[in-house]
Residue frames relative to the residue before (quaternion, step in Angstrom):
aa qw qx qy qz dx dy dz
X 1.0000 0.0000 0.0000 0.0000 0.00 0.00 0.00
X 0.4286 -0.7136 0.4844 0.2690 3.63 -0.78 1.06
X 0.6693 -0.4738 0.3834 0.4250 3.68 -1.29 0.27
X 0.6329 0.5211 -0.3308 0.4674 3.61 1.03 -0.80
X 0.6712 0.4758 -0.3142 0.4738 3.59 0.85 -0.94
X 0.6541 0.5200 -0.3335 0.4365 3.65 0.92 -0.74
X 0.6305 0.5234 -0.3161 0.4780 3.51 1.15 -0.71
X 0.6486 0.5045 -0.3147 0.4751 3.55 1.00 -0.81
X 0.6280 0.5456 -0.3342 0.4430 3.55 1.05 -0.88
X 0.6704 0.5044 -0.3000 0.4541 3.59 0.89 -0.90
X 0.6295 0.5341 -0.3136 0.4692 3.56 1.07 -0.87
X 0.6753 0.5218 -0.2823 0.4382 3.57 1.02 -0.93
X 0.6396 0.5355 -0.3014 0.4618 3.50 1.08 -0.82
X 0.6786 0.5005 -0.2666 0.4668 3.50 1.02 -0.97
X 0.5973 0.5674 -0.3329 0.4588 3.50 1.23 -0.75
X 0.6918 0.4840 -0.2892 0.4511 3.60 0.75 -1.13
X 0.6655 0.5225 -0.2740 0.4571 3.62 1.10 -0.86
X 0.7813 0.3816 -0.1724 0.4628 3.53 0.73 -1.15
X 0.7347 0.3783 -0.2294 0.5143 3.65 0.90 -0.82
X 0.8265 0.2612 -0.1546 0.4741 3.66 0.63 -0.91
X 0.4263 -0.7877 0.3655 0.2533 3.50 1.41 0.06
X 0.6730 0.4245 -0.3743 0.4761 3.57 0.87 0.86
X 0.4226 -0.6695 0.5573 0.2500 3.46 -1.32 0.36
X 0.3778 -0.7613 0.4707 0.2370 3.66 -0.54 1.11
X 0.3676 -0.7071 0.5566 0.2347 3.49 -1.19 0.64
X 0.7942 0.1609 -0.0881 0.5794 3.51 0.61 -1.18
X 0.2555 -0.8192 0.4877 0.1607 3.64 -0.10 1.19
X 0.5408 0.6767 -0.3636 0.3428 3.45 1.24 -0.67
X 0.6165 0.5591 -0.2978 0.4675 3.49 1.22 -0.97
X 0.7011 0.4742 -0.2829 0.4512 3.66 0.86 -0.88
X 0.5773 0.5630 -0.3570 0.4714 3.53 1.20 -0.69
X 0.6911 0.4721 -0.2921 0.4628 3.54 0.80 -1.07
X 0.6308 0.5684 -0.3556 0.3905 3.64 0.93 -0.76
X 0.6831 0.4846 -0.2540 0.4837 3.54 1.28 -0.50
X 0.6181 0.5797 -0.3352 0.4118 3.61 1.24 -0.21
X 0.2767 -0.7513 0.5845 0.1316 3.60 -0.43 1.26
X 0.6363 -0.5843 0.3583 0.3542 3.57 -1.11 0.77
X 0.5878 0.5792 -0.3495 0.4436 3.61 1.29 -0.59
X 0.7397 0.3590 -0.2078 0.5299 3.62 1.25 -0.29
X 0.2318 0.8190 -0.4792 0.2141 3.52 1.28 0.48
X 0.0038 0.7674 -0.6395 -0.0464 3.50 -1.15 0.65
X 0.5326 -0.6719 0.4266 0.2880 3.56 -1.17 0.34
X 0.4165 -0.6715 0.5590 0.2513 3.57 -1.18 0.61
X 0.7543 -0.4323 0.2485 0.4272 3.54 -1.26 0.08
X 0.7310 0.3961 -0.2331 0.5044 3.59 1.19 -0.39
X 0.6454 -0.5843 0.2802 0.4044 3.52 1.36 0.34
X 0.4575 0.6757 -0.4493 0.3637 3.58 1.35 0.11
X 0.4833 -0.6585 0.5113 0.2672 3.53 -1.25 0.68
X 0.1991 -0.7689 0.6010 0.0895 3.61 -0.78 1.05
X 0.3278 0.6713 -0.6159 0.2502 3.57 -0.69 1.18
X 0.6669 -0.5541 0.3568 0.3476 3.49 -1.33 0.00
X 0.3995 0.7653 -0.4565 0.2151 3.67 1.22 -0.10
X 0.6774 0.4597 -0.3199 0.4770 3.65 0.83 -0.78
X 0.6414 0.5112 -0.3293 0.4677 3.64 0.93 -0.70
X 0.6019 0.5510 -0.3273 0.4763 3.56 1.13 -0.80
X 0.6676 0.5093 -0.3079 0.4473 3.58 0.85 -0.84
X 0.6548 0.4882 -0.2854 0.5014 3.61 1.05 -0.84
X 0.6875 0.5032 -0.2941 0.4333 3.60 0.85 -1.04
X 0.5589 0.5906 -0.3691 0.4500 3.62 1.17 -0.64
X 0.7124 0.4629 -0.2724 0.4516 3.56 0.75 -0.94
X 0.6693 0.5135 -0.2980 0.4467 3.47 1.01 -0.88
X 0.6291 0.5535 -0.3075 0.4510 3.55 1.05 -0.97
X 0.6655 0.5204 -0.2983 0.4443 3.50 0.92 -1.13
X 0.6697 0.4886 -0.2936 0.4759 3.66 1.02 -0.80
X 0.6675 0.4843 -0.3284 0.4605 3.64 0.86 -0.68
X 0.6900 0.4636 -0.2934 0.4722 3.60 1.02 -0.66
X 0.5917 0.5552 -0.3467 0.4706 3.53 1.23 -0.60
X 0.6746 0.5046 -0.2889 0.4547 3.51 0.93 -0.90
X 0.6439 0.5315 -0.2982 0.4627 3.49 1.05 -0.91
X 0.6905 0.4695 -0.2763 0.4760 3.57 0.85 -0.90
X 0.6098 0.5642 -0.3478 0.4345 3.56 0.99 -0.72
X 0.6996 0.4157 -0.2527 0.5233 3.59 0.97 -0.92
X 0.6836 0.5331 -0.3165 0.3851 3.67 0.85 -0.65
X 0.7635 0.1999 -0.0713 0.6100 3.47 1.20 -0.87
X 0.0950 -0.8655 0.4886 0.0559 3.63 0.45 1.23
X 0.7362 0.3953 -0.2677 0.4798 3.62 1.09 -0.26
X 0.4871 0.6933 -0.4251 0.3181 3.52 1.25 -0.10
X 0.4769 -0.6742 0.4806 0.2950 3.65 -0.93 0.80
X 0.6827 -0.5002 0.3499 0.4015 3.56 -1.31 0.48
X 0.6545 0.5239 -0.3260 0.4370 3.59 0.83 -0.80
X 0.6681 0.4920 -0.3270 0.4524 3.68 0.91 -0.71
X 0.6196 0.5484 -0.3144 0.4654 3.49 1.14 -1.03
X 0.6969 0.4972 -0.3009 0.4203 3.55 0.82 -0.97
X 0.6141 0.5722 -0.3066 0.4489 3.55 1.13 -0.89
X 0.7161 0.4565 -0.2548 0.4624 3.52 0.89 -1.15
X 0.6204 0.5150 -0.3788 0.4544 3.63 1.05 -0.66
X 0.6573 0.5262 -0.3187 0.4353 3.61 0.93 -0.79
X 0.6254 0.5177 -0.3238 0.4858 3.58 1.18 -0.56
X 0.7071 0.4745 -0.2614 0.4544 3.61 0.98 -0.73
X 0.7867 0.2763 -0.1696 0.5254 3.55 1.11 -0.46
X 0.3888 0.7063 -0.5129 0.2947 3.62 1.13 0.44
X 0.7330 -0.4590 0.2923 0.4081 3.59 -1.30 0.49
X 0.6694 0.5175 -0.3019 0.4393 3.54 0.81 -1.00
X 0.6949 0.4626 -0.3003 0.4614 3.59 0.88 -0.87
X 0.6372 0.5144 -0.3342 0.4666 3.62 1.07 -0.77
X 0.6017 0.5493 -0.3625 0.4526 3.58 1.01 -0.76
X 0.6834 0.4887 -0.2856 0.4611 3.61 0.87 -0.93
X 0.6428 0.5135 -0.3343 0.4598 3.60 1.00 -0.78
X 0.6009 0.5771 -0.3325 0.4419 3.57 1.01 -0.95
X 0.6960 0.4528 -0.2711 0.4870 3.56 0.90 -0.94
X 0.6383 0.5520 -0.3191 0.4313 3.64 0.94 -0.81
X 0.7487 0.3938 -0.1952 0.4963 3.50 0.95 -0.94
X 0.5136 -0.6713 0.3935 0.3616 3.66 1.29 -0.05
X 0.4240 0.6998 -0.4957 0.2911 3.61 1.09 0.19
X 0.5758 0.6346 -0.3475 0.3808 3.58 1.06 -0.71
X 0.6241 0.5276 -0.3205 0.4790 3.63 1.31 -0.61
X 0.7184 0.4414 -0.2786 0.4599 3.62 1.11 -0.31
X 0.4487 0.6772 -0.4540 0.3660 3.60 1.24 -0.02
X 0.1899 -0.7680 0.6035 0.0998 3.49 -0.97 1.02
X 0.2204 0.7702 -0.5707 0.1801 3.53 -0.69 1.18
X 0.6466 -0.5335 0.3852 0.3859 3.44 -1.33 0.45
X 0.5115 -0.6948 0.4321 0.2624 3.53 -0.70 1.06
X 0.6604 0.5055 -0.2759 0.4819 3.56 1.25 -0.67
X 0.6629 0.5110 -0.3020 0.4563 3.59 1.17 -0.28
X 0.1433 -0.7827 0.6010 0.0747 3.61 -0.95 0.97
X 0.0622 0.7953 -0.5939 0.1043 3.55 -0.29 1.33
X 0.3674 -0.7598 0.4939 0.2093 3.55 -0.53 1.16
X 0.7255 0.4451 -0.2349 0.4694 3.61 1.07 -0.73
X 0.3859 0.7673 -0.4694 0.2048 3.62 1.18 -0.12
X 0.6803 0.4888 -0.3063 0.4522 3.58 0.86 -0.82
X 0.6805 0.4850 -0.3024 0.4585 3.52 0.93 -0.86
X 0.5944 0.5523 -0.3436 0.4728 3.53 1.16 -0.83
X 0.6866 0.4581 -0.3086 0.4728 3.69 0.88 -0.79
X 0.5728 0.5529 -0.3905 0.4622 3.64 1.06 -0.42
X 0.6872 0.4612 -0.3061 0.4704 3.55 0.83 -0.84
X 0.6480 0.5183 -0.3259 0.4530 3.53 1.02 -0.83
X 0.6084 0.5377 -0.3586 0.4607 3.61 1.11 -0.62
X 0.6197 0.5287 -0.3375 0.4718 3.55 1.02 -0.79
X 0.6342 0.5380 -0.3222 0.4522 3.58 0.95 -0.84
X 0.6650 0.5278 -0.2653 0.4570 3.49 1.00 -1.01
X 0.6705 0.4789 -0.3027 0.4790 3.56 0.93 -0.85
X 0.6426 0.5303 -0.3319 0.4422 3.58 1.00 -0.73
X 0.7022 0.4263 -0.3123 0.4771 3.61 0.91 -0.70
X 0.6528 0.5181 -0.3196 0.4509 3.59 1.19 -0.55
X 0.8482 0.2221 -0.0268 0.4801 3.46 0.73 -1.13
X 0.5178 -0.6460 0.4189 0.3729 3.72 1.23 -0.20
X 0.7312 -0.4944 0.2944 0.3663 3.48 -1.39 0.39
X 0.6923 0.5033 -0.2925 0.4264 3.63 0.80 -0.90
X 0.6189 0.5069 -0.3156 0.5103 3.49 1.03 -0.79
X 0.6705 0.4953 -0.3228 0.4483 3.56 0.72 -0.96
X 0.6226 0.5432 -0.3152 0.4669 3.63 0.94 -0.89
X 0.6607 0.5323 -0.2912 0.4420 3.60 0.90 -0.90
X 0.6567 0.5137 -0.2728 0.4800 3.48 0.99 -1.06
X 0.6979 0.5110 -0.2780 0.4177 3.49 0.68 -1.11
X 0.7358 0.3988 -0.2458 0.4891 3.60 0.87 -0.95
X 0.7500 0.4188 -0.2483 0.4477 3.62 0.70 -1.05
X 0.7739 0.3748 -0.2091 0.4656 3.65 0.93 -0.70
X 0.7903 0.3115 -0.1431 0.5079 3.55 1.14 -0.53
X 0.8108 0.3353 -0.1996 0.4364 3.58 0.19 -1.22
X 0.7290 0.4256 -0.2489 0.4749 3.60 0.89 -0.72
X 0.6055 0.5122 -0.3306 0.5116 3.55 1.39 -0.22
X 0.8313 0.3074 -0.0964 0.4528 3.51 0.65 -1.12
X 0.7749 0.2670 -0.2070 0.5342 3.61 1.18 -0.02
X 0.3276 -0.6889 0.6123 0.2076 3.57 -1.11 0.82
X 0.2244 -0.8141 0.5240 0.1113 3.55 0.05 1.34
X 0.6271 0.5314 -0.3631 0.4387 3.69 0.92 -0.68
X 0.6838 0.4895 -0.2908 0.4563 3.48 0.92 -0.89
X 0.6134 0.5255 -0.3393 0.4821 3.54 1.07 -0.72
X 0.5899 0.5752 -0.3503 0.4455 3.56 0.99 -0.82
X 0.7188 0.4305 -0.2686 0.4753 3.58 0.73 -1.15
X 0.6291 0.5574 -0.3587 0.4062 3.65 0.92 -0.73
X 0.6454 0.5274 -0.3377 0.4374 3.60 1.00 -0.71
X 0.7069 0.3773 -0.2683 0.5348 3.64 1.16 -0.31
X 0.5918 0.5832 -0.3798 0.4066 3.54 1.15 0.04
X 0.1790 -0.8529 0.4866 0.0616 3.48 0.23 1.37
X 0.5687 0.5819 -0.3720 0.4468 3.54 1.18 -0.62
X 0.6761 0.4833 -0.2817 0.4795 3.58 0.88 -0.91
X 0.6267 0.5329 -0.3424 0.4539 3.56 0.98 -0.74
X 0.6761 0.4935 -0.2842 0.4675 3.55 0.92 -1.02
X 0.6635 0.5071 -0.3099 0.4544 3.56 0.86 -0.84
X 0.6479 0.5025 -0.3241 0.4719 3.61 0.97 -0.87
X 0.6297 0.5317 -0.3273 0.4621 3.60 1.05 -0.85
X 0.6703 0.5137 -0.3015 0.4427 3.60 0.93 -0.92
X 0.6720 0.4968 -0.3012 0.4593 3.52 1.05 -0.84
X 0.5951 0.6036 -0.3032 0.4355 3.53 1.14 -0.79
X 0.8221 0.2552 -0.0733 0.5036 3.46 0.91 -1.18
X 0.4712 -0.7189 0.3917 0.3281 3.47 1.35 0.38
X 0.4447 0.6528 -0.4689 0.3953 3.56 0.94 0.96
X 0.3668 -0.7657 0.4847 0.2101 3.60 -0.43 1.25
X 0.1816 -0.7740 0.6055 0.0364 3.55 -0.98 1.12
X 0.0787 0.8107 -0.5783 0.0459 3.63 -0.78 0.92
X 0.2478 -0.7457 0.6042 0.1320 3.53 -1.13 0.81
X 0.0777 -0.8212 0.5645 0.0288 3.63 -0.57 1.09
X 0.2186 -0.7890 0.5725 0.0449 3.60 -0.86 1.10
X 0.1043 0.7703 -0.6279 0.0395 3.58 -1.10 0.75
X 0.3730 -0.6987 0.5519 0.2608 3.54 -0.90 0.95
X 0.1609 -0.8129 0.5570 0.0550 3.54 -0.94 1.13
X 0.7736 0.0660 -0.0049 0.6302 3.53 1.41 -0.44
X 0.0228 -0.7901 0.6125 0.0018 3.54 -0.96 0.81
X 0.1098 0.7787 -0.6128 0.0778 3.57 -0.80 0.95
X 0.8287 -0.0591 -0.0757 0.5514 3.47 -0.81 1.19
X 0.7878 -0.2131 0.1796 0.5493 3.72 -0.56 -1.15
X 0.6419 0.5398 -0.3503 0.4171 3.63 1.15 -0.09
X 0.1577 -0.7536 0.6356 0.0568 3.53 -1.15 0.87
X 0.2100 -0.7599 0.6007 0.1324 3.48 -1.02 0.86
X 0.1967 -0.8250 0.5268 0.0569 3.58 -0.59 1.16
X 0.2513 -0.6809 0.6649 0.1768 3.45 -1.35 0.67
X 0.0444 -0.8204 0.5691 -0.0332 3.54 -0.59 1.22
X 0.0696 -0.8197 0.5683 -0.0157 3.50 -0.78 1.17
X 0.2093 -0.7617 0.5957 0.1457 3.51 -0.90 0.77
X 0.1414 -0.8008 0.5809 0.0346 3.57 -0.84 1.08
X 0.1102 -0.7480 0.6487 0.0871 3.50 -1.19 0.67
X 0.8105 -0.0223 -0.0817 0.5796 3.61 -0.66 1.19
X 0.6754 -0.5311 0.2672 0.4363 3.51 1.05 0.97
X 0.5998 0.5632 -0.3545 0.4443 3.55 1.27 0.34
X 0.4325 -0.7220 0.4394 0.3141 3.63 -0.52 0.91
X 0.1720 -0.8106 0.5535 0.0834 3.65 -0.87 0.90
X 0.7924 -0.0592 0.0766 0.6023 3.68 1.02 -0.78
X 0.1148 -0.7931 0.5980 0.0145 3.46 -1.16 0.74
X 0.0157 0.7899 -0.6124 0.0262 3.57 -0.92 0.89
X 0.2883 -0.7158 0.5910 0.2350 3.53 -1.36 0.15
X 0.1162 0.8000 -0.5797 0.1028 3.52 -0.92 0.87
X 0.4821 -0.6368 0.5117 0.3164 3.60 -1.24 0.52
X 0.7620 0.2875 -0.2055 0.5427 3.68 1.09 -0.38
X 0.5321 -0.6850 0.4168 0.2718 3.58 -0.76 1.13
X 0.7079 0.4888 -0.2624 0.4372 3.45 0.80 -1.12
X 0.6527 0.5046 -0.2916 0.4840 3.47 0.98 -0.80
X 0.6450 0.5123 -0.3042 0.4785 3.60 1.05 -0.80
X 0.6011 0.5441 -0.3478 0.4708 3.64 1.02 -0.81
X 0.6754 0.4979 -0.2947 0.4572 3.62 0.83 -0.87
X 0.6875 0.4791 -0.2920 0.4609 3.54 0.97 -0.81
X 0.6529 0.4981 -0.3066 0.4812 3.50 1.08 -0.74
X 0.6490 0.5015 -0.3371 0.4623 3.64 1.03 -0.74
X 0.6014 0.5666 -0.3500 0.4414 3.59 1.14 -0.75
X 0.6668 0.5052 -0.2882 0.4660 3.56 0.98 -1.07
X 0.6725 0.4898 -0.3078 0.4616 3.63 1.00 -0.80
X 0.6361 0.5300 -0.3167 0.4628 3.57 1.06 -0.79
X 0.6848 0.4555 -0.3103 0.4768 3.57 0.82 -0.82
X 0.6021 0.5454 -0.3537 0.4636 3.57 1.07 -0.65
X 0.6421 0.5393 -0.3116 0.4470 3.58 1.03 -0.76
X 0.6229 0.5508 -0.2999 0.4676 3.51 1.07 -1.01
X 0.6673 0.4823 -0.3088 0.4762 3.64 0.92 -0.91
X 0.6750 0.5194 -0.3065 0.4250 3.56 0.83 -0.97
X 0.7299 0.3998 -0.2188 0.5095 3.63 1.01 -0.81
């Protein structure tokens, strides 16, 4: 092992112990989890050594852990909502961010001339696969939930955000410099109740209109209609 490899090995051991809270058994698994395919090398029989196989395994384990967690956390949520939330928690962008938050990205070994957007997320999944093979499912689940997901993510907020079409629409407008406006008009008034007509406009052009007795609820419904219309148009 070269001095550089020894230094990386020491950093990796310290990382697993200090950040994730366990002592590794089979260090070879964790070394492999950090090797991006751009830095592959061959074993004694000519096989390529990188984290792709561990990534494959870790993807399946991670999906199962999160599915089980969400099933228990939201006992009345329908299958579609659970599936959507799981996909938001384990998508590549989220895993890339988690890899950076927990410091794993600093341990990824890859060719400096290669720009791979998914390298950090791939390493995250590979690390999950390595922990699973080394420690088993229950230990892996404990580490993922208690050391990573429940520490670095507000899952309840993410759950609400996924159903917040107004926020989605406003974020889209900000990203693409398209002004979004919600217009309100009272169309009926009876006793203490007012019925509002709520229209969402993009670039000053009406996109969707609903009627509601509650402005906030109506804005969400109008935003959802506009959002779904955009998806169909594109």
